[in-house]
N, CA, C and O atoms as a GROMACS GRO file, in nm:
protein
  600
    1MET      N    1  -0.828  -3.661   1.538
    1MET     CA    2  -0.737  -3.582   1.462
    1MET      C    3  -0.807  -3.460   1.412
    1MET      O    4  -0.900  -3.466   1.332
    2ALA      N    5  -0.760  -3.348   1.463
    2ALA     CA    6  -0.827  -3.209   1.431
    2ALA      C    7  -0.773  -3.152   1.298
    2ALA      O    8  -0.655  -3.164   1.266
    3PHE      N    9  -0.859  -3.093   1.226
    3PHE     CA   10  -0.819  -3.028   1.108
    3PHE      C   11  -0.741  -2.900   1.136
    3PHE      O   12  -0.786  -2.817   1.214
    4ARG      N   13  -0.622  -2.883   1.073
    4ARG     CA   14  -0.547  -2.766   1.088
    4ARG      C   15  -0.523  -2.704   0.949
    4ARG      O   16  -0.470  -2.768   0.857
    5PRO      N   17  -0.563  -2.580   0.938
    5PRO     CA   18  -0.539  -2.510   0.802
    5PRO      C   19  -0.397  -2.485   0.783
    5PRO      O   20  -0.323  -2.470   0.880
    6ALA      N   21  -0.354  -2.478   0.659
    6ALA     CA   22  -0.215  -2.448   0.633
    6ALA      C   23  -0.188  -2.311   0.683
    6ALA      O   24  -0.280  -2.232   0.703
    7ARG      N   25  -0.059  -2.280   0.704
    7ARG     CA   26  -0.012  -2.161   0.775
    7ARG      C   27  -0.048  -2.035   0.694
    7ARG      O   28  -0.078  -1.931   0.751
    8ASP      N   29  -0.045  -2.045   0.563
    8ASP     CA   30  -0.065  -1.926   0.476
    8ASP      C   31  -0.199  -1.926   0.409
    8ASP      O   32  -0.216  -1.860   0.307
    9THR      N   33  -0.298  -2.000   0.463
    9THR     CA   34  -0.427  -1.998   0.386
    9THR      C   35  -0.495  -1.860   0.405
    9THR      O   36  -0.462  -1.782   0.496
   10VAL      N   37  -0.586  -1.837   0.318
   10VAL     CA   38  -0.655  -1.709   0.337
   10VAL      C   39  -0.783  -1.735   0.430
   10VAL      O   40  -0.859  -1.830   0.413
   11ASN      N   41  -0.794  -1.649   0.518
   11ASN     CA   42  -0.914  -1.656   0.606
   11ASN      C   43  -1.002  -1.536   0.599
   11ASN      O   44  -0.964  -1.437   0.535
   12LEU      N   45  -1.116  -1.538   0.660
   12LEU     CA   46  -1.220  -1.435   0.643
   12LEU      C   47  -1.164  -1.304   0.697
   12LEU      O   48  -1.187  -1.197   0.640
   13ARG      N   49  -1.091  -1.314   0.804
   13ARG     CA   50  -1.036  -1.184   0.861
   13ARG      C   51  -0.940  -1.116   0.758
   13ARG      O   52  -0.949  -0.995   0.736
   14SER      N   53  -0.851  -1.193   0.699
   14SER     CA   54  -0.766  -1.124   0.600
   14SER      C   55  -0.837  -1.067   0.482
   14SER      O   56  -0.801  -0.961   0.430
   15ILE      N   57  -0.943  -1.140   0.438
   15ILE     CA   58  -1.023  -1.088   0.329
   15ILE      C   59  -1.091  -0.951   0.361
   15ILE      O   60  -1.097  -0.858   0.280
   16ILE      N   61  -1.143  -0.948   0.488
   16ILE     CA   62  -1.205  -0.830   0.536
   16ILE      C   63  -1.108  -0.715   0.544
   16ILE      O   64  -1.139  -0.603   0.504
   17GLU      N   65  -0.984  -0.744   0.598
   17GLU     CA   66  -0.878  -0.643   0.604
   17GLU      C   67  -0.833  -0.590   0.466
   17GLU      O   68  -0.809  -0.472   0.443
   18PHE      N   69  -0.824  -0.692   0.373
   18PHE     CA   70  -0.785  -0.643   0.237
   18PHE      C   71  -0.895  -0.562   0.175
   18PHE      O   72  -0.865  -0.460   0.113
   19VAL      N   73  -1.017  -0.600   0.189
   19VAL     CA   74  -1.133  -0.518   0.126
   19VAL      C   75  -1.133  -0.378   0.187
   19VAL      O   76  -1.145  -0.278   0.116
   20ALA      N   77  -1.117  -0.369   0.326
   20ALA     CA   78  -1.112  -0.245   0.397
   20ALA      C   79  -1.008  -0.153   0.344
   20ALA      O   80  -1.031  -0.036   0.316
   21LEU      N   81  -0.888  -0.212   0.332
   21LEU     CA   82  -0.768  -0.134   0.285
   21LEU      C   83  -0.792  -0.084   0.140
   21LEU      O   84  -0.760   0.030   0.106
   22LEU      N   85  -0.854  -0.182   0.050
   22LEU     CA   86  -0.877  -0.153  -0.078
   22LEU      C   87  -0.975  -0.030  -0.094
   22LEU      O   88  -0.959   0.059  -0.178
   23ALA      N   89  -1.080  -0.036  -0.003
   23ALA     CA   90  -1.181   0.071  -0.005
   23ALA      C   91  -1.114   0.203   0.034
   23ALA      O   92  -1.137   0.308  -0.027
   24LEU      N   93  -1.033   0.194   0.133
   24LEU     CA   94  -0.965   0.313   0.179
   24LEU      C   95  -0.879   0.373   0.067
   24LEU      O   96  -0.890   0.492   0.038
   25ALA      N   97  -0.794   0.294   0.005
   25ALA     CA   98  -0.715   0.348  -0.101
   25ALA      C   99  -0.796   0.394  -0.219
   25ALA      O  100  -0.757   0.493  -0.282
   26ALA      N  101  -0.906   0.330  -0.255
   26ALA     CA  102  -0.984   0.368  -0.370
   26ALA      C  103  -1.051   0.504  -0.334
   26ALA      O  104  -1.055   0.594  -0.417
   27PHE      N  105  -1.104   0.516  -0.210
   27PHE     CA  106  -1.164   0.636  -0.169
   27PHE      C  107  -1.063   0.756  -0.173
   27PHE      O  108  -1.096   0.863  -0.224
   28ALA      N  109  -0.943   0.736  -0.119
   28ALA     CA  110  -0.848   0.839  -0.123
   28ALA      C  111  -0.806   0.881  -0.260
   28ALA      O  112  -0.795   0.999  -0.293
   29LEU      N  113  -0.781   0.777  -0.339
   29LEU     CA  114  -0.737   0.803  -0.486
   29LEU      C  115  -0.846   0.871  -0.562
   29LEU      O  116  -0.824   0.970  -0.632
   30GLY      N  117  -0.968   0.816  -0.548
   30GLY     CA  118  -1.080   0.886  -0.616
   30GLY      C  119  -1.107   1.026  -0.572
   30GLY      O  120  -1.144   1.112  -0.652
   31SER      N  121  -1.089   1.049  -0.442
   31SER     CA  122  -1.114   1.193  -0.393
   31SER      C  123  -1.005   1.280  -0.455
   31SER      O  124  -1.032   1.391  -0.501
   32LEU      N  125  -0.885   1.232  -0.455
   32LEU     CA  126  -0.777   1.317  -0.511
   32LEU      C  127  -0.789   1.341  -0.658
   32LEU      O  128  -0.769   1.451  -0.708
   33ILE      N  129  -0.822   1.236  -0.724
   33ILE     CA  130  -0.829   1.240  -0.874
   33ILE      C  131  -0.948   1.334  -0.921
   33ILE      O  132  -0.934   1.418  -1.010
   34THR      N  133  -1.054   1.314  -0.858
   34THR     CA  134  -1.176   1.402  -0.896
   34THR      C  135  -1.166   1.542  -0.838
   34THR      O  136  -1.246   1.628  -0.876
   35GLY      N  137  -1.073   1.569  -0.749
   35GLY     CA  138  -1.072   1.701  -0.689
   35GLY      C  139  -1.188   1.732  -0.604
   35GLY      O  140  -1.241   1.843  -0.613
   36ALA      N  141  -1.233   1.641  -0.522
   36ALA     CA  142  -1.346   1.657  -0.439
   36ALA      C  143  -1.331   1.784  -0.350
   36ALA      O  144  -1.221   1.817  -0.306
   37PRO      N  145  -1.440   1.851  -0.327
   37PRO     CA  146  -1.429   1.977  -0.256
   37PRO      C  147  -1.377   1.970  -0.110
   37PRO      O  148  -1.330   2.070  -0.057
   38TYR      N  149  -1.385   1.858  -0.048
   38TYR     CA  150  -1.340   1.839   0.087
   38TYR      C  151  -1.194   1.816   0.097
   38TYR      O  152  -1.142   1.818   0.208
   39VAL      N  153  -1.122   1.795  -0.011
   39VAL     CA  154  -0.973   1.779   0.000
   39VAL      C  155  -0.900   1.892   0.044
   39VAL      O  156  -0.789   1.878   0.096
   40GLU      N  157  -0.960   2.015   0.027
   40GLU     CA  158  -0.892   2.134   0.073
   40GLU      C  159  -0.935   2.174   0.209
   40GLU      O  160  -0.886   2.275   0.261
   41THR      N  161  -1.029   2.098   0.273
   41THR     CA  162  -1.080   2.132   0.405
   41THR      C  163  -0.962   2.108   0.503
   41THR      O  164  -0.903   1.999   0.505
   42PRO      N  165  -0.929   2.213   0.584
   42PRO     CA  166  -0.820   2.188   0.686
   42PRO      C  167  -0.877   2.102   0.797
   42PRO      O  168  -0.992   2.113   0.839
   43LEU      N  169  -0.784   2.014   0.841
   43LEU     CA  170  -0.821   1.927   0.956
   43LEU      C  171  -0.774   2.005   1.078
   43LEU      O  172  -0.704   2.104   1.059
   44PRO      N  173  -0.807   1.970   1.201
   44PRO     CA  174  -0.755   2.036   1.319
   44PRO      C  175  -0.605   2.027   1.328
   44PRO      O  176  -0.546   1.919   1.320
   45GLY      N  177  -0.544   2.142   1.343
   45GLY     CA  178  -0.401   2.151   1.328
   45GLY      C  179  -0.356   2.223   1.197
   45GLY      O  180  -0.242   2.269   1.188
   46GLY      N  181  -0.443   2.230   1.099
   46GLY     CA  182  -0.414   2.294   0.973
   46GLY      C  183  -0.375   2.206   0.855
   46GLY      O  184  -0.362   2.256   0.743
   47LEU      N  185  -0.356   2.073   0.877
   47LEU     CA  186  -0.321   1.988   0.761
   47LEU      C  187  -0.441   1.966   0.670
   47LEU      O  188  -0.546   1.918   0.712
   48PRO      N  189  -0.421   2.003   0.545
   48PRO     CA  190  -0.540   1.987   0.446
   48PRO      C  191  -0.576   1.837   0.435
   48PRO      O  192  -0.491   1.748   0.436
   49MET      N  193  -0.710   1.816   0.425
   49MET     CA  194  -0.759   1.680   0.418
   49MET      C  195  -0.701   1.602   0.303
   49MET      O  196  -0.685   1.480   0.314
   50GLY      N  197  -0.667   1.667   0.189
   50GLY     CA  198  -0.610   1.594   0.083
   50GLY      C  199  -0.482   1.540   0.110
   50GLY      O  200  -0.451   1.429   0.066
   51ASN      N  201  -0.398   1.612   0.185
   51ASN     CA  202  -0.268   1.566   0.227
   51ASN      C  203  -0.280   1.438   0.312
   51ASN      O  204  -0.206   1.340   0.298
   52ALA      N  205  -0.378   1.447   0.398
   52ALA     CA  206  -0.403   1.320   0.491
   52ALA      C  207  -0.451   1.207   0.407
   52ALA      O  208  -0.402   1.095   0.419
   53LEU      N  209  -0.547   1.235   0.318
   53LEU     CA  210  -0.598   1.128   0.228
   53LEU      C  211  -0.484   1.066   0.139
   53LEU      O  212  -0.484   0.945   0.115
   54ALA      N  213  -0.392   1.145   0.092
   54ALA     CA  214  -0.278   1.094   0.014
   54ALA      C  215  -0.201   1.005   0.100
   54ALA      O  216  -0.171   0.893   0.058
   55ALA      N  217  -0.164   1.046   0.223
   55ALA     CA  218  -0.081   0.960   0.312
   55ALA      C  219  -0.157   0.832   0.342
   55ALA      O  220  -0.098   0.723   0.339
   56LEU      N  221  -0.285   0.842   0.371
   56LEU     CA  222  -0.369   0.722   0.417
   56LEU      C  223  -0.375   0.626   0.292
   56LEU      O  224  -0.356   0.504   0.306
   57GLY      N  225  -0.399   0.681   0.180
   57GLY     CA  226  -0.415   0.592   0.054
   57GLY      C  227  -0.284   0.524   0.025
   57GLY      O  228  -0.283   0.407  -0.012
   58LEU      N  229  -0.168   0.596   0.042
   58LEU     CA  230  -0.042   0.535   0.014
   58LEU      C  231  -0.012   0.425   0.125
   58LEU      O  232   0.042   0.318   0.094
   59CYS      N  233  -0.046   0.453   0.247
   59CYS     CA  234  -0.031   0.350   0.356
   59CYS      C  235  -0.114   0.229   0.335
   59CYS      O  236  -0.072   0.117   0.363
   60ALA      N  237  -0.245   0.253   0.279
   60ALA     CA  238  -0.335   0.146   0.250
   60ALA      C  239  -0.275   0.048   0.145
   60ALA      O  240  -0.280  -0.074   0.160
   61VAL      N  241  -0.223   0.106   0.042
   61VAL     CA  242  -0.164   0.023  -0.072
   61VAL      C  243  -0.054  -0.057  -0.016
   61VAL      O  244  -0.048  -0.178  -0.038
   62ALA      N  245   0.036   0.010   0.058
   62ALA     CA  246   0.152  -0.068   0.109
   62ALA      C  247   0.114  -0.173   0.223
   62ALA      O  248   0.184  -0.272   0.245
   63ALA      N  249   0.001  -0.144   0.291
   63ALA     CA  250  -0.035  -0.231   0.388
   63ALA      C  251  -0.108  -0.350   0.323
   63ALA      O  252  -0.107  -0.459   0.381
   64MET      N  253  -0.173  -0.334   0.204
   64MET     CA  254  -0.231  -0.443   0.122
   64MET      C  255  -0.108  -0.540   0.086
   64MET      O  256  -0.118  -0.662   0.096
   65ALA      N  257   0.004  -0.480   0.044
   65ALA     CA  258   0.109  -0.564   0.003
   65ALA      C  259   0.168  -0.641   0.119
   65ALA      O  260   0.213  -0.754   0.104
   66ARG      N  261   0.168  -0.574   0.238
   66ARG     CA  262   0.212  -0.648   0.363
   66ARG      C  263   0.117  -0.762   0.396
   66ARG      O  264   0.162  -0.868   0.440
   67LEU      N  265  -0.009  -0.744   0.375
   67LEU     CA  266  -0.113  -0.842   0.410
   67LEU      C  267  -0.107  -0.954   0.305
   67LEU      O  268  -0.118  -1.070   0.343
   68VAL      N  269  -0.092  -0.927   0.185
   68VAL     CA  270  -0.093  -1.036   0.082
   68VAL      C  271   0.038  -1.113   0.074
   68VAL      O  272   0.035  -1.231   0.040
   69SER      N  273   0.149  -1.055   0.103
   69SER     CA  274   0.273  -1.123   0.095
   69SER      C  275   0.294  -1.231   0.191
   69SER      O  276   0.243  -1.228   0.304
   70ARG      N  277   0.371  -1.333   0.146
   70ARG     CA  278   0.408  -1.445   0.235
   70ARG      C  279   0.544  -1.416   0.292
   70ARG      O  280   0.615  -1.323   0.253
   71ARG      N  281   0.577  -1.501   0.388
   71ARG     CA  282   0.715  -1.485   0.455
   71ARG      C  283   0.827  -1.494   0.351
   71ARG      O  284   0.818  -1.568   0.253
   72GLY      N  285   0.931  -1.417   0.374
   72GLY     CA  286   1.044  -1.418   0.280
   72GLY      C  287   1.073  -1.276   0.224
   72GLY      O  288   1.032  -1.174   0.279
   73MET      N  289   1.140  -1.278   0.119
   73MET     CA  290   1.192  -1.151   0.056
   73MET      C  291   1.093  -1.056   0.019
   73MET      O  292   1.115  -0.935   0.033
   74ILE      N  293   0.983  -1.102  -0.029
   74ILE     CA  294   0.865  -1.016  -0.076
   74ILE      C  295   0.806  -0.952   0.053
   74ILE      O  296   0.761  -0.837   0.047
   75ARG      N  297   0.804  -1.022   0.168
   75ARG     CA  298   0.752  -0.966   0.285
   75ARG      C  299   0.838  -0.859   0.327
   75ARG      O  300   0.787  -0.756   0.372
   76HIS      N  301   0.969  -0.871   0.317
   76HIS     CA  302   1.067  -0.763   0.354
   76HIS      C  303   1.053  -0.642   0.265
   76HIS      O  304   1.067  -0.528   0.309
   77VAL      N  305   1.024  -0.669   0.134
   77VAL     CA  306   1.012  -0.551   0.045
   77VAL      C  307   0.872  -0.481   0.087
   77VAL      O  308   0.865  -0.358   0.089
   78ALA      N  309   0.773  -0.553   0.116
   78ALA     CA  310   0.639  -0.496   0.153
   78ALA      C  311   0.658  -0.415   0.287
   78ALA      O  312   0.595  -0.311   0.304
   79ASN      N  313   0.738  -0.460   0.374
   79ASN     CA  314   0.761  -0.396   0.506
   79ASN      C  315   0.841  -0.257   0.475
   79ASN      O  316   0.810  -0.152   0.532
   80ALA      N  317   0.936  -0.266   0.390
   80ALA     CA  318   1.011  -0.143   0.346
   80ALA      C  319   0.915  -0.043   0.282
   80ALA      O  320   0.918   0.076   0.314
   81ALA      N  321   0.834  -0.089   0.195
   81ALA     CA  322   0.738  -0.008   0.126
   81ALA      C  323   0.639   0.058   0.231
   81ALA      O  324   0.607   0.177   0.222
   82LEU      N  325   0.593  -0.023   0.328
   82LEU     CA  326   0.504   0.033   0.431
   82LEU      C  327   0.574   0.136   0.508
   82LEU      O  328   0.513   0.237   0.543
   83GLY      N  329   0.706   0.119   0.540
   83GLY     CA  330   0.777   0.216   0.621
   83GLY      C  331   0.799   0.345   0.536
   83GLY      O  332   0.788   0.455   0.589
   84LEU      N  333   0.828   0.334   0.407
   84LEU     CA  334   0.830   0.454   0.329
   84LEU      C  335   0.688   0.529   0.323
   84LEU      O  336   0.679   0.652   0.328
   85ALA      N  337   0.584   0.449   0.312
   85ALA     CA  338   0.453   0.512   0.306
   85ALA      C  339   0.421   0.585   0.432
   85ALA      O  340   0.368   0.696   0.429
   86ILE      N  341   0.455   0.520   0.553
   86ILE     CA  342   0.429   0.589   0.676
   86ILE      C  343   0.512   0.722   0.686
   86ILE      O  344   0.463   0.825   0.732
   87ALA      N  345   0.634   0.713   0.642
   87ALA     CA  346   0.725   0.833   0.651
   87ALA      C  347   0.700   0.937   0.543
   87ALA      O  348   0.759   1.045   0.547
   88TRP      N  349   0.613   0.906   0.445
   88TRP     CA  350   0.596   1.001   0.337
   88TRP      C  351   0.543   1.142   0.385
   88TRP      O  352   0.598   1.244   0.343
   89LEU      N  353   0.442   1.147   0.467
   89LEU     CA  354   0.385   1.275   0.518
   89LEU      C  355   0.476   1.350   0.597
   89LEU      O  356   0.495   1.468   0.568
   90PRO      N  357   0.542   1.289   0.705
   90PRO     CA  358   0.628   1.366   0.782
   90PRO      C  359   0.750   1.422   0.709
   90PRO      O  360   0.789   1.537   0.729
   91VAL      N  361   0.813   1.336   0.621
   91VAL     CA  362   0.920   1.385   0.543
   91VAL      C  363   0.877   1.495   0.448
   91VAL      O  364   0.951   1.591   0.426
   92SER      N  365   0.752   1.482   0.391
   92SER     CA  366   0.712   1.586   0.294
   92SER      C  367   0.684   1.717   0.367
   92SER      O  368   0.708   1.824   0.310
   93ILE      N  369   0.633   1.711   0.492
   93ILE     CA  370   0.613   1.832   0.565
   93ILE      C  371   0.750   1.892   0.611
   93ILE      O  372   0.766   2.015   0.614
   94ALA      N  373   0.839   1.814   0.644
   94ALA     CA  374   0.975   1.866   0.675
   94ALA      C  375   1.043   1.928   0.562
   94ALA      O  376   1.113   2.027   0.581
   95LEU      N  377   1.027   1.871   0.434
   95LEU     CA  378   1.082   1.922   0.309
   95LEU      C  379   1.020   2.065   0.279
   95LEU      O  380   1.087   2.163   0.247
   96ALA      N  381   0.884   2.064   0.294
   96ALA     CA  382   0.818   2.189   0.262
   96ALA      C  383   0.826   2.297   0.370
   96ALA      O  384   0.829   2.417   0.341
   97GLY      N  385   0.830   2.254   0.489
   97GLY     CA  386   0.837   2.348   0.596
   97GLY      C  387   0.700   2.396   0.630
   97GLY      O  388   0.688   2.486   0.713
   98ASN      N  389   0.594   2.343   0.573
   98ASN     CA  390   0.449   2.378   0.606
   98ASN      C  391   0.364   2.260   0.583
   98ASN      O  392   0.399   2.166   0.512
   99LEU      N  393   0.247   2.269   0.645
   99LEU     CA  394   0.146   2.160   0.635
   99LEU      C  395   0.077   2.148   0.503
   99LEU      O  396   0.024   2.042   0.467
  100ALA      N  397   0.078   2.260   0.428
  100ALA     CA  398   0.004   2.266   0.299
  100ALA      C  399   0.094   2.200   0.189
  100ALA      O  400   0.046   2.181   0.077
  101LEU      N  401   0.218   2.165   0.216
  101LEU     CA  402   0.299   2.104   0.126
  101LEU      C  403   0.324   2.195   0.001
  101LEU      O  404   0.318   2.149  -0.113
  102VAL      N  405   0.351   2.322   0.027
  102VAL     CA  406   0.378   2.425  -0.074
  102VAL      C  407   0.535   2.428  -0.080
  102VAL      O  408   0.599   2.451   0.022
  103PHE      N  409   0.594   2.405  -0.199
  103PHE     CA  410   0.733   2.399  -0.208
  103PHE      C  411   0.787   2.506  -0.294
  103PHE      O  412   0.712   2.570  -0.368
  104SER      N  413   0.923   2.530  -0.287
  104SER     CA  414   0.990   2.632  -0.369
  104SER      C  415   1.132   2.583  -0.397
  104SER      O  416   1.198   2.530  -0.308
  105GLY      N  417   1.179   2.600  -0.520
  105GLY     CA  418   1.312   2.569  -0.553
  105GLY      C  419   1.343   2.418  -0.552
  105GLY      O  420   1.259   2.335  -0.586
  106ALA      N  421   1.466   2.385  -0.511
  106ALA     CA  422   1.521   2.244  -0.516
  106ALA      C  423   1.448   2.155  -0.420
  106ALA      O  424   1.452   2.034  -0.439
  107ARG      N  425   1.380   2.207  -0.314
  107ARG     CA  426   1.311   2.123  -0.221
  107ARG      C  427   1.188   2.064  -0.291
  107ARG      O  428   1.149   1.951  -0.260
  108GLY      N  429   1.123   2.139  -0.390
  108GLY     CA  430   1.016   2.080  -0.469
  108GLY      C  431   1.061   1.961  -0.545
  108GLY      O  432   0.993   1.858  -0.548
  109ASP      N  433   1.177   1.975  -0.609
  109ASP     CA  434   1.234   1.861  -0.687
  109ASP      C  435   1.256   1.742  -0.592
  109ASP      O  436   1.221   1.629  -0.627
  110ALA      N  437   1.311   1.762  -0.478
  110ALA     CA  438   1.346   1.656  -0.381
  110ALA      C  439   1.215   1.593  -0.345
  110ALA      O  440   1.208   1.470  -0.345
  111TRP      N  441   1.107   1.670  -0.313
  111TRP     CA  442   0.984   1.615  -0.283
  111TRP      C  443   0.919   1.530  -0.393
  111TRP      O  444   0.862   1.424  -0.365
  112ILE      N  445   0.928   1.573  -0.512
  112ILE     CA  446   0.877   1.496  -0.626
  112ILE      C  447   0.946   1.356  -0.635
  112ILE      O  448   0.882   1.253  -0.658
  113ALA      N  449   1.083   1.358  -0.615
  113ALA     CA  450   1.163   1.232  -0.617
  113ALA      C  451   1.126   1.144  -0.497
  113ALA      O  452   1.115   1.022  -0.512
  114TRP      N  453   1.108   1.202  -0.379
  114TRP     CA  454   1.071   1.132  -0.262
  114TRP      C  455   0.929   1.070  -0.273
  114TRP      O  456   0.902   0.958  -0.228
  115SER      N  457   0.842   1.150  -0.334
  115SER     CA  458   0.698   1.098  -0.347
  115SER      C  459   0.700   0.989  -0.447
  115SER      O  460   0.628   0.889  -0.431
  116ALA      N  461   0.782   1.004  -0.553
  116ALA     CA  462   0.783   0.900  -0.660
  116ALA      C  463   0.833   0.769  -0.608
  116ALA      O  464   0.782   0.662  -0.641
  117VAL      N  465   0.938   0.782  -0.524
  117VAL     CA  466   0.991   0.655  -0.457
  117VAL      C  467   0.887   0.591  -0.376
  117VAL      O  468   0.865   0.470  -0.389
  118ALA      N  469   0.823   0.662  -0.297
  118ALA     CA  470   0.723   0.608  -0.200
  118ALA      C  471   0.606   0.548  -0.278
  118ALA      O  472   0.560   0.438  -0.246
  119LEU      N  473   0.555   0.619  -0.381
  119LEU     CA  474   0.447   0.567  -0.461
  119LEU      C  475   0.485   0.437  -0.537
  119LEU      O  476   0.408   0.341  -0.532
  120VAL      N  477   0.600   0.431  -0.607
  120VAL     CA  478   0.648   0.323  -0.686
  120VAL      C  479   0.672   0.208  -0.586
  120VAL      O  480   0.637   0.096  -0.620
  121ALA      N  481   0.727   0.226  -0.470
  121ALA     CA  482   0.756   0.119  -0.378
  121ALA      C  483   0.616   0.053  -0.326
  121ALA      O  484   0.602  -0.069  -0.312
  122ALA      N  485   0.520   0.144  -0.299
  122ALA     CA  486   0.401   0.081  -0.248
  122ALA      C  487   0.328  -0.003  -0.352
  122ALA      O  488   0.288  -0.116  -0.325
  123PHE      N  489   0.308   0.058  -0.482
  123PHE     CA  490   0.241  -0.021  -0.589
  123PHE      C  491   0.323  -0.139  -0.634
  123PHE      O  492   0.267  -0.243  -0.670
  124ALA      N  493   0.458  -0.123  -0.635
  124ALA     CA  494   0.543  -0.231  -0.685
  124ALA      C  495   0.540  -0.353  -0.585
  124ALA      O  496   0.536  -0.469  -0.624
  125SER      N  497   0.543  -0.318  -0.461
  125SER     CA  498   0.541  -0.418  -0.352
  125SER      C  499   0.403  -0.496  -0.360
  125SER      O  500   0.397  -0.619  -0.348
  126LEU      N  501   0.296  -0.416  -0.381
  126LEU     CA  502   0.164  -0.491  -0.393
  126LEU      C  503   0.156  -0.583  -0.515
  126LEU      O  504   0.095  -0.689  -0.511
  127ALA      N  505   0.224  -0.535  -0.628
  127ALA     CA  506   0.225  -0.610  -0.755
  127ALA      C  507   0.306  -0.740  -0.725
  127ALA      O  508   0.264  -0.849  -0.764
  128LEU      N  509   0.419  -0.728  -0.657
  128LEU     CA  510   0.500  -0.845  -0.624
  128LEU      C  511   0.436  -0.943  -0.530
  128LEU      O  512   0.450  -1.065  -0.546
  129ALA      N  513   0.367  -0.891  -0.432
  129ALA     CA  514   0.298  -0.969  -0.339
  129ALA      C  515   0.180  -1.050  -0.406
  129ALA      O  516   0.157  -1.166  -0.375
  130VAL      N  517   0.112  -0.984  -0.495
  130VAL     CA  518   0.002  -1.050  -0.569
  130VAL      C  519   0.058  -1.153  -0.662
  130VAL      O  520   0.002  -1.262  -0.678
  131LEU      N  521   0.171  -1.118  -0.726
  131LEU     CA  522   0.233  -1.218  -0.817
  131LEU      C  523   0.288  -1.343  -0.734
  131LEU      O  524   0.276  -1.458  -0.776
  132GLN      N  525   0.343  -1.314  -0.621
  132GLN     CA  526   0.388  -1.421  -0.537
  132GLN      C  527   0.277  -1.514  -0.497
  132GLN      O  528   0.291  -1.635  -0.511
  133ARG      N  529   0.166  -1.460  -0.449
  133ARG     CA  530   0.052  -1.540  -0.409
  133ARG      C  531   0.003  -1.625  -0.525
  133ARG      O  532  -0.025  -1.744  -0.511
  134THR      N  533  -0.007  -1.558  -0.648
  134THR     CA  534  -0.057  -1.631  -0.767
  134THR      C  535   0.029  -1.746  -0.807
  134THR      O  536  -0.019  -1.854  -0.842
  135ILE      N  537   0.155  -1.722  -0.802
  135ILE     CA  538   0.253  -1.832  -0.836
  135ILE      C  539   0.247  -1.943  -0.737
  135ILE      O  540   0.249  -2.060  -0.776
  136VAL      N  541   0.240  -1.910  -0.602
  136VAL     CA  542   0.227  -2.016  -0.501
  136VAL      C  543   0.096  -2.093  -0.521
  136VAL      O  544   0.094  -2.217  -0.518
  137ALA      N  545  -0.016  -2.018  -0.541
  137ALA     CA  546  -0.143  -2.084  -0.555
  137ALA      C  547  -0.139  -2.179  -0.681
  137ALA      O  548  -0.187  -2.292  -0.671
  138LEU      N  549  -0.087  -2.139  -0.791
  138LEU     CA  550  -0.076  -2.222  -0.903
  138LEU      C  551   0.018  -2.336  -0.884
  138LEU      O  552  -0.005  -2.444  -0.940
  139HIS      N  553   0.121  -2.319  -0.811
  139HIS     CA  554   0.218  -2.436  -0.783
  139HIS      C  555   0.141  -2.536  -0.699
  139HIS      O  556   0.149  -2.656  -0.727
  140HIS      N  557   0.066  -2.495  -0.596
  140HIS     CA  558  -0.008  -2.585  -0.513
  140HIS      C  559  -0.110  -2.658  -0.596
  140HIS      O  560  -0.123  -2.780  -0.584
  141ARG      N  561  -0.187  -2.581  -0.686
  141ARG     CA  562  -0.287  -2.653  -0.766
  141ARG      C  563  -0.231  -2.751  -0.858
  141ARG      O  564  -0.288  -2.858  -0.878
  142LEU      N  565  -0.113  -2.717  -0.919
  142LEU     CA  566  -0.054  -2.815  -1.013
  142LEU      C  567   0.006  -2.933  -0.943
  142LEU      O  568   0.016  -3.043  -0.997
  143ALA      N  569   0.045  -2.905  -0.821
  143ALA     CA  570   0.109  -3.019  -0.745
  143ALA      C  571   0.001  -3.125  -0.704
  143ALA      O  572   0.031  -3.243  -0.689
  144ARG      N  573  -0.123  -3.079  -0.688
  144ARG     CA  574  -0.232  -3.166  -0.651
  144ARG      C  575  -0.303  -3.232  -0.771
  144ARG      O  576  -0.378  -3.328  -0.759
  145THR      N  577  -0.274  -3.173  -0.886
  145THR     CA  578  -0.336  -3.228  -1.014
  145THR      C  579  -0.256  -3.366  -1.060
  145THR      O  580  -0.134  -3.371  -1.073
  146PRO      N  581  -0.338  -3.466  -1.082
  146PRO     CA  582  -0.270  -3.590  -1.129
  146PRO      C  583  -0.201  -3.563  -1.254
  146PRO      O  584  -0.252  -3.487  -1.336
  147ASP      N  585  -0.082  -3.624  -1.276
  147ASP     CA  586  -0.003  -3.609  -1.387
  147ASP      C  587  -0.070  -3.673  -1.510
  147ASP      O  588  -0.100  -3.792  -1.513
  148ALA      N  589  -0.092  -3.589  -1.609
  148ALA     CA  590  -0.163  -3.646  -1.730
  148ALA      C  591  -0.068  -3.725  -1.814
  148ALA      O  592  -0.113  -3.792  -1.907
  149MET      N  593   0.055  -3.723  -1.790
  149MET     CA  594   0.155  -3.793  -1.874
  149MET      C  595   0.160  -3.941  -1.842
  149MET      O  596   0.207  -4.019  -1.925
  150ARG      N  597   0.116  -3.981  -1.731
  150ARG     CA  598   0.126  -4.122  -1.682
  150ARG      C  599   0.042  -4.206  -1.752
  150ARG      O  600   0.038  -4.326  -1.725
   0.00000   0.00000   0.00000
């Protein structure tokens, strides 16, 4: 009789993926918060590195939520958040009409709202996925603990 791990157990590969995504998100966020000099460097095609880092960081957070979540409603929320994160940069460029994301007028307000929705969706889906995993782990641990009331 061969040992078969549970379907939703954590394995080394998912730990490595999570740590890599966390490192990417931390690097992107740290670079943007500190105002690192390279964020203004234009990439080939003219896109500023900071805009690319913002998009990658947002996608990394949403991908962590997708990785952590289990099947069900939270996974659907994580998938939607990842879709919003992936769409953030193209929609932002379309709203601005330029790669530098320089806005004027009502389009700037629309971009702020769009960015807030994408950001909140990414972080909220990660929080929900972590909460889901924690509750499931506690439930499994309590189910294995002998009942002290007997």
